[in-house]
Each structure stands twice: as C-alpha cells, then as structure tokens.
N, C-alpha and C positions, 0 to 999 in steps of 0.2 A: 542930200540921197535918201530916197523912196526905199522903205519899208515893206515888205510881205509877211503878212502873219500866215503862219501855218498851223495845219491842224491840231500839232500837238502846243498851240499856244505860244510859238516862240516865234522869232522876226527873222528875216533874209532880206541884206540887200538887193535892190530889184535890178541893180546894176553891179555885174561883180566882173573879174579879169580872167582868163583859161590862157592854160597854158597847153594845151595840147600840140602834139609836133614841135614844141619850145626843145629847141638843142639841149642835153642837161648839163652841157658846159656854160651854157649861157643863161641860165634859168635865172638865179643868183642875182645876176645883173638886170635884168628885164622885169623879173617880179619885184625886185627895188625901188625900177624905174615906176612903177606902177602903184606903189604903194607909194610914192613919194607924190606922184600926180592926186592922188586921192583914191583911189580902190578903195577898198577893204574887205573885199570877198572875192575869196581865189580859189578857182577851180582847177584841180589838178586828178590824177589816179594812179594806181599802182604801175600801169601799162605803159604810160607817158615815161617813168625811168627817170620822172624830175622832181621826186619830190623831196629829194635831200637839197637841192639849189633852192624850192621854196620853202624849205625849213629853213637855212642859211639864211636866207632875206626876210624870212619871217623875225629870225633871232638879230638880226643887223639892226632891223628895223628902229626898237625902240620902244614901236607902238605897243600899248598893253593889250593883251590878251584875250580880254573881254570885249575890246573894238573891232575885233578880227572874226568874219567865218571865212572858215577851212572848209573844204569839201574835198573828198578823194572815194575810191571806187573800188570794191571788191571787181578782180578781174575774173575770167567766165573759169581760168583752171583752176581755181579757189573756192566754188561754190560748195565742196566739201570740207575746206578748212580753215573759212570763214575768221577762226577766232583768234589763228598764229599770222595770217594775213593783216588784221588791225592792227597786231600789236608792230607788225614789221611796218606798215605805214609810219604809225607812230613814232617809230625809234628814228626812221628817215627825215621824219618832218621836226623832232626835235619836241614832240608834244604830249600832253598826256592824255587829251581829246581830240577829236575832230566836230566839227559843227553839224556836218551832215556827212554819211558813210552812205554810199550807193550799192546797191545791184548792179554792175556795170552792164550787161545785156540779159538777156530772159536765159539765151542759149536753149532753146528748148529742144535742141538732141539731146542735151546732155540727160534734159529732164530733172533738175537737182535746183532750180530755182526756187522752190516752195522750202526746200530744205538749207536753201542759203538764207531766204529770207526769216527763218526762224530762227537762226545764227544772228542775224543782226538784231532782232529782237535780243537776244540775251547781250550783246555788244552793247547795245544801249541799256539794258538793266543796270549792267557793268559802270557805266558813266563812262566809254571810252568812246561813244557816240552820242552826241546830245540829241541827235535827232537824226532817222533812219527814212532813204527813199530808193527810189528805182532809176534805171537808165533805158532807153531805147525798148520800156513795155509797151506793146501794144493791146487796143482793149481787150482782144481775147484773153491777154497774159494776165491784166490788170484783175479782169473778171477772175480767173481762178484764184487770183492771190485772196482776193477780199473773200472767195471761199472758203477758203481754206485756212487762215489764219486771222490773228486776233488783232494785228495791226496796220493799221490801213495808213500807207505810206504819204511823208508829207509833202513829195512831189514825184514825176515825174519827168526824166530831162529826154528831149526829144531832138531830133535835126525836125527845126522848125523854123523857116523862111517864107518870103512870099509864094514861091512856087509850092511850097509842100507843106502845109500846113498842118494836116493831119486831123480834120475836124472828127473822125467818126473817135480817134481814140481821146482827142481833148475833150470833147463835151463830154464823153464819158467820165473823166478823170476827173473833171469840175465839178459833175454832178455828185461825184462822192468825194469832195472836200480834197481832193488830190490838185495841189499847183502845178503849174505848165512851167519847167525852164527850156530855154530852146537852145539847142548848141547848132553849131553852122548857121546862126541868126543871117549872114548877107551871104548864106550859098556858096561859101568857100572858095568864092570863084570860078566856079565851075557854071555859071551861064552871066550873061552880062546884066545882072541885076542892077547893078550902079547904074547902066546906061540906058534903060527903060522909060519912054520916054511919060508913063505913069507915075516914077521914082523924081525922075530929073524936071519936070514939071514942078511938082510941091514942092519939090529944096528948091527950087527959084524963088515961089512964091514966100518962103519964110529967109532967104536969104541962108539957107544951110547947105550941107553937102549931102549928096545922094544916102550916103553912109549913116550922117546923125538921124536923116528921115528915116530910114527904115529901123532905127534902132528904136526911135520915138513912137513907129509904129507899134514895133513891141512892148514896148511899155505901155501905152494906152490900151491895147490887148490884153493888158494884165500877164503879160509874160515877162518871166526872172530871165534875166539875158547875160550872156559871158563873153563879149567877142573878144576872138584873142589876135595880139599884134605885136613883132616884136621892135615898132617904133615907138617911138617917146610922142612924135607928134601927133600920131594916129590915135595912140592912147588919151592925150587929150581933147581930140576931135571928139573921141568916141563918149568922151566923159562929160561934154557937155549940150546936152541933151535933155536937161530939165525946167531950162529956161524957155521953150516954145512949145507949144501944143496944135496939134493937126487937128481938121476939123472933121465930125461925122464923116462928110461925102469923100474927106482925102483918108480918113482908115481907111471907109468903105471900097475907094478906086484900088488901094494897094490890097486890101483882102481878095477883092474880085481878080487878083490874079494867079489866084491857086491854079493847079493844073497837076496834082499828085506827079511834081517833079521832084522826086528824089536823088539826091548826089552821090549819098553814102548808099552803105551795107541796108539788108533787110534783115530785120532782128529777128525775124523767122530761118534766114539762111544762116546766121551768124553761130557756128560753135561753141 
C-alpha cells in the first residue's frame, strides 16, 4: 500500500474504503470484509449514521490500532458544537482518537466554518484527532481559512472524477501543502464513465477493468482515494491497482475528459 505524507508529517494510505450510503445494519459485515481484503484506511462520517458498525468491525478485526487509519467528519449542524460531536463519534467508533477529523462541508450560508476549524484545532491539541482537514472546501473557502486561522488543513476531500477534476481548487490546495482526497472517484455511476472509449481502450491495453484504470489514474495523479462498494468481489478488484502503471499519455487522455461535470451538491449551496 502506498502512503501519502501529509503536511503535519503523518501518513495516510493512498487507497481506502468508504462507507457513504452503506446501510448501518450492514456496515459491520461490509467493513469486516474490507479489512479482510486488506484495506486499512476507512472513511466514515457522523451523518452516515454507521460509525457504530465501523467501530464493531474494527473491534472484531483484531488488527492493531496503529495499523488502521480512521476518518470521520463533523456535520454541518455541529459547527458550533464540535467538541461534543467528536466525543459522540469516538464513543460510537469505540476509539479514543481518530486519525483524521474533517469539517464535512463549509456550509457558507451558516458562516461558521472558521469557528468549526478553530474547534478542530483544539480537538487535535487534546489528542482526539491526530490530523485535521476539510471536505468540500472550494478555493475561496480555503483561501479564507488560511488567512484567518493558524493551521493549514492536511487535506481537502472533494468530489473528484474524470468529468469533474476541480483544477482551480486542487491547484490552490497543493500549492499550499494541502493533499487532495477524492470522493465519488468513479462518478457515483451518474454518467457512463466506465463505458467511455478513452477508459475502456486503456483498460484493455493493460488487461484491467475500467474501474481499476480510473483508480490507477487517481493514484498517479496524486489523489488519495477511497471507493465505496458493498461487494467483496469489487473490493478485491479495487484493491488490485498497485501492480500496473499508466503511461504519461494515458494519464493525460483521462485528464482530458474534464468538463466541469459535477454530479453532487455544490458546496456553496449546501446549508
């Protein structure tokens, strides 16, 4: 497993497993499968309502805590109550700390994300989160955060896939030492990404699936990525992306698919 070094000196597995929209009743089984396959980076959030299942899978796995990387997130209605929110998440996860705690959305209409970030600084200082970062922050949100607070986020977790690569935000983030983590890396099946000729031709050339090809593009682009699936077979497929490499031209041809094709919510419009 490749590791990415964050701006605080900590490392994160570049490939992880996400549990967005995973049924809470099925989460323990699904995360247990992922851990058995070999995943050590698990991404959840308070709003997913499945932190308990993640925690049960971790406890049952027998995997040493220092071999795991666990992320959870502060929901929008808790920007003024982050201290209690992290304690609730830790109780559900059965952990005394998370490896990464994120402000889930900037929610600019509330205009409390600076307050939330300062609370995360305190959470990190108390050892409840090893690293802190943000999610769905666009360039202007990051710009304000850097101007008004003392801590640079370790990463920004963004909707990012070949049709929507967010070059302005990712360039600004990387210039300021903020890593990029891609959610919805395969476009959430909201457009026929895996059927595009640009993807299938490269996949065929390498004897790989289209999904493996796109995940490999993410990795070679420097993105941290955590595809979600409930299928053990697909978990295995997604995990087998470290033993081949795309050429520079192949990476460029996938990058050229950019079309500002957001498939989820605009961060400026999420309350």
